[in-house]
Backbone bond lengths (Angstrom), bond angles and torsions (degrees), N, CA, C in turn:
res aa  C-N    CA-C-N  psi(-1)  N-CA   C-N-CA  omega(-1)  CA-C   N-CA-C  phi
1 X - - - 1.455 - - 1.532 107.70 -
2 X 1.314 116.26 127.42 1.465 119.13 178.56 1.533 110.22 -81.93
3 X 1.325 115.82 169.92 1.472 121.27 -174.25 1.531 111.84 -64.01
4 X 1.325 117.54 -37.56 1.468 119.62 -179.56 1.532 110.83 -65.36
5 X 1.314 116.80 -43.54 1.467 120.35 177.71 1.523 110.68 -61.60
6 X 1.323 116.54 -41.89 1.462 120.96 178.15 1.526 111.07 -61.60
7 X 1.333 116.87 -45.94 1.466 120.50 -179.42 1.529 111.48 -64.70
8 X 1.326 117.17 -40.99 1.470 120.41 178.15 1.529 109.99 -64.37
9 X 1.321 116.96 -41.21 1.470 121.01 178.40 1.523 110.93 -62.39
10 X 1.324 116.50 -45.92 1.471 120.54 177.55 1.523 110.06 -60.12
11 X 1.332 116.96 -43.25 1.460 121.35 -179.19 1.530 111.18 -61.62
12 X 1.320 117.13 -42.96 1.467 120.50 179.08 1.529 110.37 -63.02
13 X 1.318 116.57 -43.66 1.468 120.46 177.50 1.530 110.10 -61.46
14 X 1.333 116.56 -40.75 1.465 120.13 178.04 1.525 111.37 -61.63
15 X 1.314 117.62 -37.17 1.463 120.33 179.77 1.527 110.76 -64.69
16 X 1.324 116.00 -39.75 1.465 120.05 177.87 1.528 110.11 -65.84
17 X 1.330 116.22 -44.55 1.466 120.08 177.75 1.526 110.39 -62.96
18 X 1.330 117.24 -36.18 1.465 120.60 178.94 1.525 110.99 -63.65
19 X 1.320 117.41 -39.11 1.469 120.05 176.28 1.525 109.66 -60.35
20 X 1.321 116.22 -48.80 1.469 121.10 -177.72 1.525 110.96 -62.09
21 X 1.336 117.21 -47.75 1.471 119.39 -177.41 1.526 111.76 -70.54
22 X 1.328 117.27 -33.82 1.466 119.66 177.42 1.523 110.19 -65.83
23 X 1.325 117.31 -44.70 1.467 120.13 177.95 1.522 110.83 -60.93
24 X 1.323 116.25 -42.22 1.465 120.05 179.33 1.532 110.31 -65.75
25 X 1.328 117.14 -42.14 1.467 120.78 179.38 1.524 110.91 -62.90
26 X 1.328 116.90 -45.51 1.463 120.18 179.71 1.525 110.99 -63.99
27 X 1.323 116.67 -38.81 1.467 120.82 178.97 1.526 111.24 -65.88
28 X 1.336 116.70 -31.32 1.470 119.85 -178.58 1.530 112.66 -83.94
29 X 1.340 116.96 -1.27 1.453 119.68 175.91 1.514 115.61 113.62
30 X 1.323 117.80 -3.15 1.465 120.46 176.91 1.532 109.22 -72.27
31 X 1.307 116.13 164.01 1.462 121.01 176.61 1.524 109.05 -121.85
32 X 1.326 115.63 149.12 1.460 121.01 176.67 1.519 108.14 -70.64
33 X 1.326 116.86 131.75 1.464 120.02 -177.66 1.522 113.19 -107.69
34 X 1.329 117.41 -16.39 1.461 118.42 179.77 1.519 108.17 -80.84
35 X 1.313 117.30 117.07 1.466 123.67 -170.10 1.536 113.33 -57.18
36 X 1.342 120.74 -46.98 1.471 118.31 179.74 1.531 113.19 -60.30
37 X 1.326 117.06 -40.83 1.466 119.88 178.87 1.520 110.69 -68.35
38 X 1.320 116.32 -40.91 1.469 120.53 178.54 1.534 110.30 -60.64
39 X 1.328 116.67 -43.72 1.464 121.65 178.51 1.529 110.14 -61.22
40 X 1.347 115.49 -46.70 1.460 119.83 -179.37 1.526 111.42 -63.98
41 X 1.325 116.97 -36.72 1.470 120.88 177.44 1.521 110.98 -61.64
42 X 1.321 116.42 -37.80 1.467 120.39 178.21 1.527 111.80 -68.79
43 X 1.331 116.88 -25.85 1.468 121.00 -178.16 1.529 112.96 -87.49
44 X 1.342 116.91 -42.99 1.472 119.21 -172.15 1.527 113.60 -123.41
45 X 1.313 117.30 5.70 1.458 120.64 -178.69 1.519 111.68 91.71
46 X 1.309 115.20 163.43 1.466 121.07 -174.14 1.526 111.35 -64.01
47 X 1.324 116.92 -56.39 1.466 119.54 -177.77 1.523 111.49 -63.90
48 X 1.322 116.73 -41.74 1.459 120.03 178.42 1.515 111.96 -59.04
49 X 1.324 116.15 -43.15 1.462 120.60 179.90 1.521 111.32 -64.98
50 X 1.320 116.26 -42.94 1.465 119.52 -179.72 1.521 111.06 -66.54
51 X 1.328 117.59 -46.35 1.462 120.44 -179.53 1.526 111.10 -64.30
52 X 1.320 116.62 -42.37 1.459 120.95 -179.25 1.527 111.36 -65.38
53 X 1.322 116.60 -49.77 1.466 119.68 -177.25 1.527 111.62 -67.08
54 X 1.318 117.26 -42.23 1.471 120.18 180.00 1.523 110.69 -68.72
55 X 1.323 117.02 -39.90 1.465 120.11 177.57 1.514 111.83 -61.10
56 X 1.324 116.26 -42.67 1.461 120.87 178.83 1.527 111.15 -64.98
57 X 1.320 116.85 -45.36 1.466 120.97 179.84 1.528 110.43 -62.18
58 X 1.323 117.10 -45.03 1.467 120.45 179.63 1.527 110.38 -62.08
59 X 1.326 117.46 -43.96 1.465 120.83 179.13 1.527 111.07 -61.00
60 X 1.324 117.26 -43.46 1.466 120.64 179.58 1.526 111.88 -65.97
61 X 1.318 117.07 -38.96 1.465 120.75 179.25 1.528 110.34 -66.08
62 X 1.316 116.95 -43.64 1.467 119.79 178.12 1.522 110.07 -63.19
63 X 1.322 117.27 -43.27 1.462 121.51 177.91 1.526 110.68 -59.67
64 X 1.331 117.07 -45.69 1.460 121.24 178.65 1.528 110.58 -60.54
65 X 1.324 116.60 -44.89 1.463 121.00 -177.93 1.531 111.59 -64.50
66 X 1.322 116.78 -36.65 1.464 120.28 -179.61 1.527 111.06 -75.28
67 X 1.320 116.63 -46.91 1.467 120.09 -175.21 1.526 113.69 -73.85
68 X 1.324 116.63 -32.19 1.463 119.89 -173.12 1.527 113.04 -120.44
69 X 1.329 117.23 27.01 1.465 120.58 -174.28 1.524 113.18 -62.39
70 X 1.316 118.40 -24.85 1.464 121.36 -179.29 1.528 112.63 -80.47
71 X 1.311 117.69 -12.88 1.467 121.39 -179.43 1.524 108.44 -86.09
72 X 1.321 115.70 119.16 1.469 121.45 -175.81 1.527 111.39 -58.17
73 X 1.315 117.84 -36.48 1.462 121.99 -177.90 1.532 111.98 -56.71
74 X 1.322 117.65 -30.85 1.466 121.52 -179.16 1.526 110.52 -59.91
75 X 1.323 116.86 -38.29 1.469 120.16 178.64 1.527 110.62 -64.35
76 X 1.320 116.69 -39.72 1.465 120.28 178.51 1.530 111.41 -68.64
77 X 1.314 116.18 -38.29 1.468 120.40 176.29 1.526 109.55 -61.79
78 X 1.325 116.83 -45.24 1.467 120.18 179.50 1.524 111.15 -64.38
79 X 1.324 116.97 -40.28 1.462 119.64 177.62 1.530 109.89 -60.91
80 X 1.340 116.39 -42.94 1.461 120.75 177.92 1.519 112.25 -62.13
81 X 1.326 116.99 -41.52 1.469 120.63 178.94 1.524 111.56 -65.88
82 X 1.330 116.91 -40.68 1.469 120.41 177.59 1.526 109.82 -63.67
83 X 1.331 116.71 -43.21 1.473 120.01 178.45 1.527 110.49 -62.88
84 X 1.334 117.16 -44.23 1.460 121.81 -179.72 1.531 111.00 -61.51
85 X 1.327 116.87 -44.45 1.462 118.84 -179.57 1.520 112.88 -72.23
86 X 1.326 117.01 -23.97 1.464 119.50 172.11 1.523 108.91 -63.26
87 X 1.334 116.38 -41.92 1.468 121.50 176.24 1.535 110.38 -62.70
88 X 1.318 117.14 -46.95 1.467 121.02 -178.83 1.526 111.09 -60.09
89 X 1.324 116.88 -45.21 1.466 120.11 -179.99 1.524 110.89 -64.49
90 X 1.325 116.68 -40.29 1.463 120.12 176.06 1.516 111.04 -61.14
91 X 1.325 116.40 -42.34 1.461 120.76 178.59 1.527 110.87 -63.94
92 X 1.328 117.29 -41.57 1.470 119.88 176.60 1.523 110.57 -56.81
93 X 1.327 116.58 -46.09 1.465 120.46 -179.10 1.523 111.71 -64.95
94 X 1.329 117.07 -38.89 1.471 120.78 176.84 1.521 110.36 -62.22
95 X 1.328 117.49 -44.18 1.467 121.24 -179.19 1.529 111.38 -65.06
96 X 1.325 116.48 -39.85 1.468 119.85 177.17 1.524 109.65 -61.92
97 X 1.316 116.20 -44.68 1.469 120.38 -179.55 1.529 111.31 -63.62
98 X 1.336 116.96 -41.49 1.473 120.60 178.33 1.523 110.91 -61.14
99 X 1.328 117.06 -41.59 1.464 120.64 -179.55 1.523 111.12 -64.09
100 X 1.319 116.85 -35.34 1.465 119.97 179.11 1.521 111.45 -68.00
101 X 1.336 117.42 -26.25 1.461 121.34 -178.53 1.519 112.29 -81.69
102 X 1.321 117.66 -15.26 1.473 120.40 -178.50 1.506 112.34 -73.11
């Protein structure tokens, strides 16, 4: 498995974990703060918004990885996205924990 495939795989797993942690955070009393997702949640519901947005992001990432796999910059972009989503998932867990302490 090359590094790009590994990063894309990690990113996809992170998206699934993000759905789970976001649902848990919202159930525990947290609110969605990212405006596009919040807007979409108001239009199609919480689960619909998460599945739709994550599905679209995953499809675009796979498309990028397939079409531009020879471009070195793509690996750095994927590394940045994995790092960013590691932060987001950590923040979700922190927010869930804070809500439990209230």
